[in-house]
N, C-alpha and C positions, 0 to 999 in steps of 0.2 A: 504494500500500500504506500509506503514511503517513496518507493521508486516512481510510482505513478504521479504522486504529488510533485516530485522534483521535476519530472518531464513537463508537467503542466506549468510550473512556475518559471522554468528556464526562459521561455520566450518573453515573459513579462519582465524579467530582469534585464534581458538583452535590449529591450525597448528603451530603457532608461539611459543606455550608454550613448555617448555623443558619437555621431558618425565621423568617419575619417574625411568624408567629403560628400557633397550632395549636389543635385541639379534638378530643376523642374522638368517635367515631361510634357508631351503634347496632350496628355489627358489633363484637363484643368483641375487643379487642386491636388495632383499626385506628384510625388517626388521620388527620385532614385536616391538611396542613401547607401554609400559604401561603408559597411560596418567592420569588415576585416579583410586583410590580405595575408595569406600564409603560403609559405613554400611547402610543396608536397613533392615527394620523390626527387628532391634536389633540383630538378630542371623545370619545374612548373610552378605557376602562381595560381592559387585558388582564391577567387575573390567572392566574398559574401556580400550580397546586395539585398536591400530591403526596398520594396515599393510601399510607400506610406501614403495613405489617403487622408487628406485634410478635410476640414469641415465644409469648405467651399466646393468640394467635388460633387459631381452628379451622384445621385443615389438610385440605383447602383451605377458604378463605373465599369464599363466593359474593358478588360485587360486582354488584349489580343489584337489581331489585324482584322478590321471589318471586311466584309465581302466586297469584291471588286464591283459587283453589280448593285451594291447598296443593300440595305435591309429590306427584305420583302417577306410577306407572310408565305410560308411554305405551301399553304393550301392554294395560293394564287398562282403557283408555278406549274408549268407543264412538266411531264416526265423528262423531256429532253433538257429543260432548263435545270431541273434538279440534278440530273446526271452530269451536267457540264461543270459543276463546281463553282460557277461564277457567283453564286449566292451563298456560298459557304464561308464562314469566318475561318481564320487560321490562327494558330497560337503565336504569342510573342516568344521570340527565341533570343536568348542572350548570346547564342552562337554567332550572331551578327555584330557583336561588340568588337571593338578594337582597343588595344593598349599601345600607347606610343611612349617610347623612352625619350624623356625630355632633353637628354644630353645629345644623343646620336640622331634623334628624330626618326628612328626606325620604328615602323608600325608592325604590330603582331596581331594576327587575327585570332579570335577565340577558337578553341578546339571544340569539336562536336560532342565530345563525351566528357563525363566527370569521373573522378576517382570513386571507387566504392567506399573508401574511408579517407578522410572524414566526410560523411554526408551532411551537408549543411543546407541542401535544398536542390530542387530541380533547375535545369537551365532553360526549360521551355514550359509555358503555361498558357492556358486560355480559361479565364474565369471572370467573375464580377466581384468587385469589392465595394464596401459601403464606407461612408465617411467615418474616420476613426480606426478603420481596419488597416492591415498591412499584410504583406506576403514576403517571405524570404526566398530568395533565389541564389544560384551560384553560377559562376562561369570560370573556366580554366583556360589559362594562357601559357604559351612557352615563356620561360623566364628569360629576360634579356641578360646578356653577359654583364658582369659587374663593371662599373666604371674604373678607369685607371686611377692609381693613387695620386694624391695631389702634391707629391714631393715630400711630404712629411712621413711617408710610410703608411698612411691611412687613406682608405678610399672615401670619397665624399658620399653623402647620402644619395641614394639613387631615387630620382623622382620620375613619376610616370603620369600620363593623362589617360583617362578612360572615356571612350565614346560609346554610349549605349543606344540601341534602337529606341526611337520615340523620345529621346532626350533633346531638350532645347539647346543645351550647351554641354560640352564635355566636362568631366570632373577632373580638375587639374591639381598638380602639386601633391600627389599621393606618394608617400615615402614607402619604398619596398623594404621588407624585412631582410636582414643580412643573410 
């Protein structure tokens, strides 16, 4: 029973932590918050991202990619239109995210998969969220090589920029863990 209580309380504790960086999205009232960057298997960066829905957001807010043909009642569509996929929404995928090393300006595309452990959330989702709600996602990138030392025998802090799909601006000046 204690284990179950701990699992339920963990997200509540994480919500109070200050994000490493954030940016508004194209969904009014919704922001991306980068909550953690960790190295996994030495050569990869696992980024934990929270989508937080503010009080000004639509109730509910659709998180995903709207259908190319617009929202239509399924009953009003012909069988051919239904089969074509033009009226089907698709998931938001963080595999379309990009990480840029701020020193070398090298861009790294997100990888399509996530490690089995630690599991901090999916990288693809299609859902609705209500004001006050949030959703935790994850994305995996190849780790850029460390910067050269600054002459004192010590490497400077490595800074990156993250660009997420549906973000108005990139999240800049994120420090990578050593």
